[in-house]
C-alpha positions in Angstrom: 98.0 109.5 194.5 98.4 110.4 190.9 95.6 112.3 189.1 93.6 110.0 186.9 92.6 111.3 183.5 89.1 110.5 182.4 88.5 108.2 179.5 86.0 109.4 177.0 83.6 107.0 175.3 81.3 107.7 172.4 78.0 106.8 173.9 74.4 107.2 172.8 72.6 110.2 174.1 70.7 108.3 176.7 73.9 107.7 178.6 74.6 110.3 181.2 78.1 110.9 182.6 78.7 112.4 186.0 82.3 113.5 186.7 83.7 114.5 190.1 87.0 115.5 191.6 87.9 114.2 195.0 91.1 113.9 196.9 93.1 114.5 193.8 91.4 111.8 191.8 88.9 112.2 189.0 86.1 109.7 189.4 83.6 109.1 186.6 80.1 107.7 187.3 78.3 106.5 184.3 74.7 105.7 184.5 72.4 104.4 181.8 69.1 106.3 181.7 66.7 106.0 178.8 65.0 109.4 178.5 61.3 109.8 177.9 61.9 110.8 174.3 63.9 107.6 173.5 61.2 105.5 175.2 58.5 107.2 173.2 60.0 105.6 170.1 59.0 102.1 171.3 56.2 103.0 173.6 52.9 104.1 172.2 50.7 106.7 173.8 48.3 104.0 175.0 51.0 102.5 177.3 51.9 106.0 178.6 48.2 106.6 179.4 48.1 103.3 181.1 50.8 104.4 183.5 48.9 107.6 184.4 45.7 105.5 185.0 47.5 103.5 187.7 46.2 106.2 189.9 42.8 104.5 189.5 43.9 101.5 191.5 42.7 102.7 195.0 39.2 103.2 193.5 38.8 99.9 191.7 36.1 98.7 194.2 34.1 101.9 193.8 34.5 101.7 190.0 33.3 98.1 189.9 30.2 99.1 192.0 29.6 102.0 189.6 30.0 99.8 186.6 27.5 97.3 188.0 25.0 100.0 188.6 25.6 101.5 185.2 25.2 98.0 183.6 21.8 97.5 185.4 20.6 100.9 184.3 21.7 100.3 180.7 20.0 96.9 180.6 16.8 98.6 181.8 17.1 101.1 178.9 17.6 98.2 176.5 14.5 96.5 177.9 12.1 99.4 177.0 11.9 98.8 173.2 11.5 95.0 173.8 8.5 95.6 176.1 7.1 98.1 173.5 7.3 95.4 170.8 5.7 92.9 173.1 2.8 95.2 173.9 2.2 96.0 170.2 2.4 92.5 168.9 1.2 90.3 171.8 -0.9 92.4 174.2 -2.9 94.8 172.0 -4.4 92.0 169.9 -6.1 90.7 173.1 -7.7 94.1 173.6 -7.4 94.0 177.3 -6.9 97.4 178.8 -5.7 96.0 182.1 -2.8 94.1 180.5 -1.8 97.2 178.5 -1.8 99.3 181.7 0.1 96.7 183.5 2.9 96.5 180.9 2.8 100.3 180.6 3.6 100.4 184.4 6.5 98.0 183.7 7.8 100.4 181.1 7.6 103.3 183.6 9.4 101.3 186.2 12.2 100.4 183.7 12.4 104.1 182.7 12.6 105.4 186.2 15.1 102.6 187.2 17.3 103.3 184.2 17.5 107.0 185.0 18.0 106.5 188.7 20.8 104.0 188.2 22.5 106.1 185.5 22.5 109.2 187.7 23.9 107.3 190.7 26.6 105.7 188.5 27.5 109.0 187.0 27.9 110.6 190.4 30.2 107.8 191.5 32.2 108.2 188.3 32.6 111.9 189.0 33.9 111.2 192.5 36.4 108.6 191.2 37.6 111.1 188.5 37.9 113.9 191.0 39.9 111.8 193.6 42.1 110.2 190.9 43.1 113.6 189.4 43.6 115.1 192.8 46.2 112.4 193.6 47.8 112.8 190.2 48.1 116.5 190.6 49.6 116.0 194.1 52.3 113.7 192.8 53.0 115.8 189.8 53.3 118.9 192.0 55.7 117.0 194.3 57.7 115.9 191.4 58.0 119.4 190.0 59.2 120.7 193.4 62.0 118.0 193.3 63.2 118.7 189.8 66.7 119.9 189.5 67.6 123.3 188.0 68.7 121.5 184.8 65.3 119.7 184.6 63.4 122.9 185.3 65.3 124.6 182.5 64.4 121.8 180.2 60.7 121.7 180.9 60.3 125.4 181.5 57.8 126.9 184.0 55.0 127.7 181.5 55.0 124.1 180.3 54.9 122.7 183.8 52.0 125.0 184.6 50.1 123.8 181.5 50.8 120.1 182.5 49.4 120.8 186.0 46.3 122.4 184.7 45.2 121.7 181.1 46.7 118.2 180.8 45.3 117.0 184.1 41.9 118.4 183.2 42.0 116.5 179.9 42.7 113.2 181.8 39.9 114.1 184.3 37.5 114.4 181.4 38.6 111.0 180.0 38.4 109.2 183.4 34.9 110.5 183.9 33.7 109.8 180.4 35.2 106.3 180.3 33.2 105.4 183.4 30.0 106.8 182.0 29.8 106.4 178.3 32.7 104.0 178.1 30.5 101.4 179.9 27.1 102.4 178.6 27.8 102.8 174.9 29.5 99.4 174.3 26.8 97.6 176.3 24.0 99.3 174.3 25.8 98.5 171.0 26.5 94.9 171.8 23.3 94.3 173.8 21.3 96.0 171.1 22.8 93.7 168.4 22.0 90.6 170.5 18.4 91.6 171.2 17.7 92.8 167.7 19.1 89.5 166.4 16.3 87.7 168.4 13.7 90.1 167.0 14.8 90.5 163.4 17.9 88.6 162.3 17.8 89.8 158.7 17.6 93.5 159.7 20.4 92.9 162.3 22.6 91.7 159.5 22.0 95.0 157.7 23.0 96.9 160.8 26.1 94.7 161.5 27.3 95.2 158.0 27.7 99.0 158.7 29.7 98.6 161.9 33.1 97.6 160.3 33.1 100.8 158.3 32.4 102.8 161.5 35.3 101.1 163.3 37.7 101.9 160.4 36.7 105.6 160.4 37.1 105.9 164.2 40.5 104.2 164.2 42.0 106.2 161.3 40.8 109.5 162.6 41.8 109.0 166.2 45.2 107.7 165.2 45.8 111.0 163.4 44.3 113.1 166.1 46.6 112.2 169.0 49.8 113.9 167.5 47.7 116.9 166.6 46.6 117.4 170.2 50.2 117.0 171.3 51.1 120.0 169.1 48.2 121.9 170.5 49.6 121.5 174.1 53.1 122.4 173.0 51.8 125.7 171.5 49.7 126.2 174.6 52.9 126.1 176.6 54.4 128.9 174.5 51.2 130.9 174.9 51.3 130.6 178.7 54.9 131.7 178.6 54.1 134.9 176.7 51.1 135.4 179.0 53.3 135.0 182.2 55.9 137.4 180.8 53.2 140.0 180.0 51.5 139.8 183.4 54.7 139.8 185.3 56.1 142.8 183.3 52.8 144.7 182.9 54.1 147.8 184.6 57.2 147.9 182.3 55.0 147.4 179.3 52.8 150.3 180.2 55.7 152.5 181.2 57.4 152.0 177.8 54.1 152.2 175.9 54.7 148.7 174.5 51.1 147.6 174.9 50.4 147.4 171.1 53.6 145.4 170.6 52.8 142.9 173.3 49.2 142.6 172.0 50.6 141.7 168.6 53.0 139.2 170.1 50.2 137.5 172.1 47.9 137.7 169.1 50.5 135.8 167.0 50.9 132.9 169.4 47.2 132.9 170.2 46.5 132.6 166.4 48.9 129.6 166.1 47.2 127.9 169.0 43.7 128.5 167.5 44.8 127.3 164.1 46.3 124.1 165.6 43.2 123.5 167.7 41.1 124.0 164.6 43.2 121.6 162.7 42.9 119.0 165.4 39.2 119.6 166.0 38.4 119.5 162.3 40.3 116.2 161.9 38.4 114.6 164.8 35.1 116.2 163.8 35.2 114.4 160.4 34.1 111.3 162.3 30.6 112.7 163.0 29.4 113.4 159.4 31.0 110.2 158.0 29.5 108.1 160.8 26.1 109.8 160.5 26.1 109.2 156.8 26.9 105.5 157.3 24.3 105.1 160.0 21.6 106.9 157.9 22.5 104.6 155.0 22.0 101.7 157.3 18.7 103.1 158.7 17.4 103.6 155.1 18.2 100.0 154.3 16.6 98.8 157.5 13.4 100.7 156.7 13.2 99.4 153.1 14.0 95.8 154.1 11.6 96.0 157.1 8.8 97.3 154.9 9.2 94.5 152.5 9.3 91.9 155.3 6.1 93.3 157.0 4.4 93.5 153.6 5.3 89.9 152.9 4.2 88.8 156.4 7.7 87.7 157.4 7.8 90.2 160.3 5.4 92.0 162.6 5.0 95.8 163.0 5.9 95.8 166.7 9.2 94.2 165.9 10.0 96.8 163.3 9.1 99.6 165.7 11.3 98.0 168.4 14.1 97.6 165.9 13.9 101.2 164.8 14.0 102.2 168.5 17.1 100.0 169.1 18.7 101.5 166.0 18.2 105.0 167.3 19.6 104.1 170.7 22.5 102.3 169.1 23.1 105.3 166.8 23.5 107.5 169.9 25.9 104.9 171.4 28.0 105.0 168.3 28.2 108.8 168.3 29.1 108.6 172.0 32.0 106.2 171.2 33.3 108.7 168.7 33.2 111.4 171.4 35.1 109.0 173.6 37.8 108.7 171.0 38.1 112.5 170.8 38.5 112.8 174.6 40.8 109.8 174.5 43.0 111.5 171.9 43.4 114.6 174.0 44.0 112.6 177.2 46.6 110.4 175.5 48.6 113.5 174.4 48.2 115.0 177.9 49.2 111.7 179.6 52.4 111.6 177.6 53.3 115.0 178.8 52.5 114.2 182.4 54.3 110.9 182.3 57.4 112.7 180.9 57.6 114.6 184.1 56.7 111.8 186.5 59.1 109.4 184.8 62.0 111.9 184.9 64.7 110.3 186.9 66.3 112.3 189.7 69.6 113.6 188.3 70.9 114.9 191.6 71.5 111.5 193.2 73.0 111.3 196.7 76.5 110.0 196.0 78.8 108.1 198.3 81.9 110.2 198.6 84.2 109.9 201.6 84.2 112.9 203.8 87.5 114.4 205.0 87.7 116.0 208.5 88.3 119.7 208.0 88.1 122.9 210.0 87.1 124.7 206.7 83.4 125.4 206.6 82.9 125.9 202.9 85.3 124.9 200.2 85.1 125.4 196.4 87.8 123.2 194.9 88.5 123.8 191.2 84.9 124.2 190.4 83.8 124.2 186.8 80.2 124.4 185.5 78.3 125.1 182.3 74.6 125.4 181.4 75.3 124.6 177.7 78.5 123.9 175.8 80.1 127.1 176.8 81.7 127.1 180.3 79.9 129.4 182.8 82.2 128.9 185.8 85.9 128.0 185.4 88.3 126.8 188.1 86.9 128.7 191.1 88.8 128.1 194.4 88.2 129.6 197.8 87.6 128.5 201.4 85.6 130.0 204.3 85.9 129.1 208.0 82.8 129.0 210.2 81.5 132.5 210.9 83.5 134.2 208.2 81.9 136.4 205.5 82.4 136.5 201.8 81.3 139.1 199.3 80.9 138.2 195.7 81.0 141.1 193.2 81.2 141.3 189.4 79.4 142.4 186.3 75.9 141.2 185.3 76.1 137.6 184.0 79.5 137.0 185.4 78.3 133.8 187.2 77.8 135.1 190.8 74.4 133.5 191.3 75.5 130.3 189.6 78.0 129.8 192.5 75.1 129.9 195.0 73.1 127.5 192.8 76.0 125.1 192.9 76.5 125.5 196.7 72.9 124.7 197.4 73.0 121.9 194.8 70.3 123.1 192.4 72.8 122.0 189.8 75.8 119.7 190.0 79.3 120.8 189.2 80.9 119.5 186.0 84.4 119.3 187.5 85.8 119.9 190.9 83.9 119.7 194.1 82.1 121.8 196.7 82.4 120.8 200.4 80.7 121.8 203.6 82.5 120.8 206.8 84.7 118.5 204.7 81.7 116.7 203.1 80.9 116.9 199.4 77.5 118.6 198.9 76.6 115.7 196.5 76.8 113.2 199.4 74.3 115.2 201.5 70.6 114.4 201.6 69.1 117.4 199.8 66.7 118.2 202.6 69.5 118.0 205.2 71.7 120.2 203.0 69.2 122.9 202.4 68.2 123.2 206.0 71.6 124.6 206.6 70.8 127.7 204.6 69.0 130.9 205.0 68.8 132.6 201.6 67.4 135.6 199.8 67.5 135.1 196.1 67.9 137.8 193.5 64.3 137.4 192.3 62.7 136.0 195.5 59.0 135.5 196.1 56.5 136.7 198.7 53.3 134.7 198.8 49.7 135.9 199.0 49.5 135.2 202.8 50.0 136.8 206.1 53.3 138.5 207.0 53.8 135.8 209.7 53.4 132.9 207.2 55.8 134.6 204.7 58.5 134.8 207.3 57.7 131.5 209.1 57.2 129.5 205.8 55.9 126.4 207.6 59.0 126.0 209.9 57.1 126.4 213.2 59.2 129.4 214.2 58.0 131.2 217.3 56.5 134.7 217.0 59.2 136.1 219.3 61.9 134.7 217.0 60.1 136.2 214.0 60.1 139.6 215.7 63.9 139.2 216.5 64.6 138.4 212.8 62.5 141.3 211.7 64.4 143.7 214.0 67.7 142.4 212.6 66.4 142.8 209.0 65.3 146.4 209.8 61.7 145.3 209.0 60.1 145.6 212.4 59.4 149.3 212.1 57.3 149.0 209.0 55.6 145.7 210.2 54.5 147.5 213.4 53.0 150.3 211.2 50.8 147.8 209.2 47.2 147.7 210.2 47.3 144.1 211.4 51.1 143.8 211.9 52.1 140.1 211.5 48.6 139.2 210.4 48.7 141.7 207.6 47.7 139.9 204.3 50.2 140.4 201.5 49.1 140.6 197.8 50.5 138.2 195.2 54.3 138.8 195.1 53.9 141.3 197.9 52.7 144.0 195.4 51.2 146.0 198.3 54.6 146.6 199.8 57.4 148.8 198.5 60.6 147.3 197.1 62.6 148.0 200.2 59.9 146.6 202.5 59.8 143.4 200.4 63.6 143.0 200.6 63.7 143.5 204.4 60.9 140.9 204.8 62.8 138.4 202.7 65.9 139.0 204.8 63.8 138.4 207.9 62.7 135.1 206.5 66.3 134.1 205.9 67.4 135.1 209.4 64.4 133.6 211.2 65.7 130.0 211.1 69.1 130.9 212.5 70.9 129.4 209.5 74.3 127.9 209.5 75.0 129.6 206.2 73.4 132.9 205.2 73.2 133.8 201.5 72.1 137.3 200.4 71.9 137.6 196.7 71.5 141.2 195.8 69.2 141.6 198.7 69.8 145.2 199.5 69.5 146.8 196.1 66.3 148.6 197.1 67.6 149.7 200.5 68.9 153.1 201.3 72.6 153.3 202.4 71.6 153.8 206.1 69.3 150.8 206.3 71.8 148.7 204.4 74.5 149.7 206.9 72.3 148.9 209.9 71.4 145.5 208.3 75.0 144.5 207.8 75.8 145.7 211.4 73.0 143.5 212.9 74.2 140.5 210.9 77.8 140.9 212.1 76.8 141.3 215.8 73.9 138.8 216.1 75.0 136.1 213.7 78.7 135.9 214.4 78.6 132.0 214.1 76.9 132.1 210.7 79.0 131.9 207.6 77.7 134.7 205.3 77.9 135.0 201.6 76.8 138.4 200.1 76.3 138.9 196.4 76.1 142.6 195.7 76.6 145.3 193.1 77.7 147.9 195.7 81.2 148.0 196.9 79.9 149.4 200.2 78.0 146.1 200.8 81.1 143.9 200.6 84.1 146.1 201.5 83.9 145.3 205.3 83.5 141.5 204.8 86.3 139.1 205.6 86.8 138.1 202.0 85.8 139.4 198.6 85.6 137.3 195.4 85.7 139.2 192.1 84.1 137.2 189.2 84.7 138.2 185.6 83.3 136.0 182.8 83.0 133.0 185.1 86.6 133.2 186.3 88.2 134.5 189.5 89.5 138.0 188.7 90.5 138.5 192.3 90.2 137.1 195.9 91.2 138.7 199.2 90.3 141.5 201.5 89.1 144.9 200.3 92.5 146.4 200.8 94.3 143.5 199.0 92.0 143.8 196.0 92.5 147.5 195.7 96.2 146.9 195.5 96.2 143.8 193.3 92.9 143.5 191.3 92.3 146.0 188.4 88.7 144.9 188.0 87.9 145.5 191.7 89.8 148.8 191.6 87.7 150.0 188.6 84.4 149.1 190.3 85.6 150.9 193.5 86.6 154.0 191.6 83.3 154.1 189.6 81.2 153.9 192.8 83.1 155.5 195.6 85.4 158.1 194.1 
């Protein structure tokens, strides 16, 4: 079959092209995927927020019950000034103490009922907000775990941390407030207007005349506030990145006396965050003085007009007192609505950032590629890859049979770890293919694929948990098997010396272990699952030569059916393996046995002479 050349189309940036080589043919898969950023052009923040609030659906019944209770409590609040006016204008003139006491009891009952119902409704609102954000965080965390390497590089870890914490907290505040003040404030405002219109229609017209100006102020300010809060969150991402770098590298910073420099760097980004927060806060805060001014103007007009009406006999004192009480309650409701818009602005910006992650389409789709029966376990077939425009891996070819071992060696940044990332499909190849047992890795279910591997990454992680859990890692591996893996990894001796052995609690990142102990524990984790493919990425750099030699010997003897790939800086770690791949600037500088490379590969010979001779 002739090789097909790809046809290049000039497409918009929301078209993604996936190219693959298989059986001599180049197949191009084109998929249209409108990114979040393109969608933002036509989709306002309110719609994005609406997507996030779909997490409220399971709690609609509880919310409706809470709304009902809140409405009853609010109506009781609204009834208090009306009863007061009734007492002043209709009961007191009779001069009957018993009636005054009776209606006073009614006011007490309304007051107690209002407070009780409001407290109950607020607690229900808090529970709904808690459960909603718990589910949102769960799905967001699951989505983050399933992001590809390319998507993680795009979002960055600090940004994802900020979305999991600050952004979900902003939405939590909004969900809670909308159930509390979002129900109470509009009812008080609308209900107050209706009731006051029955008491004093003229004064009500004065009040209603102020409301359109309030609405315009709230709308204009909140419209400007949402983009400002988005910028705050972006700067917060950068601040978290600087913070993570400093905390992770605190020993290096102290050792090199760079504390003042890092303090200055953090102070710079912290100042930018503070300035942006101040700008956003100041913008949103302009609503309070403007609305207070408008309300006070309205109140002044109400007092003047009311005084004239009482003086002329057109109104009664009780109604004026009640109207002023309603005005005060409605003023608080209006101020509450402005606070809601501030919270809504923050939540809208946060919801957009969360929706960006949740709406990210999976770019490592399981493809249908025909498998070819093969006795080759692992095959790299003309593999090319790039993180950016510049190629990182170019035309890499090699094969491994089951049980064989491969060492990968080369200078820093040559592309050694990238080969592992491609094999485990954290990224997809740009050209060529990678096959396991004759099946393209892109046609595997990702969980099925990664269960084949036992891996120690270059910058691997130990968790703040027991030694047992760090090796087991939720795989239900027996304790006997864990001890066997620890023996093979040369970790059993130091584990037995720990106070609680397998129950010993590690600190974060295993900081209460030495470098060599951490590496041996990580190797034990990789071996414990009896993997089909074992990958050791610079996993012996902290080991002495004797321990490293014993580790390699144990792997050869006890894992003879496991295909092993070792990335190392030491010639001694790879020279006894079946094959050695030399990588230089993303290209194969040599491939063969130790002896063959010494004879034919200048790069390998130079490394050998610098380390051994």
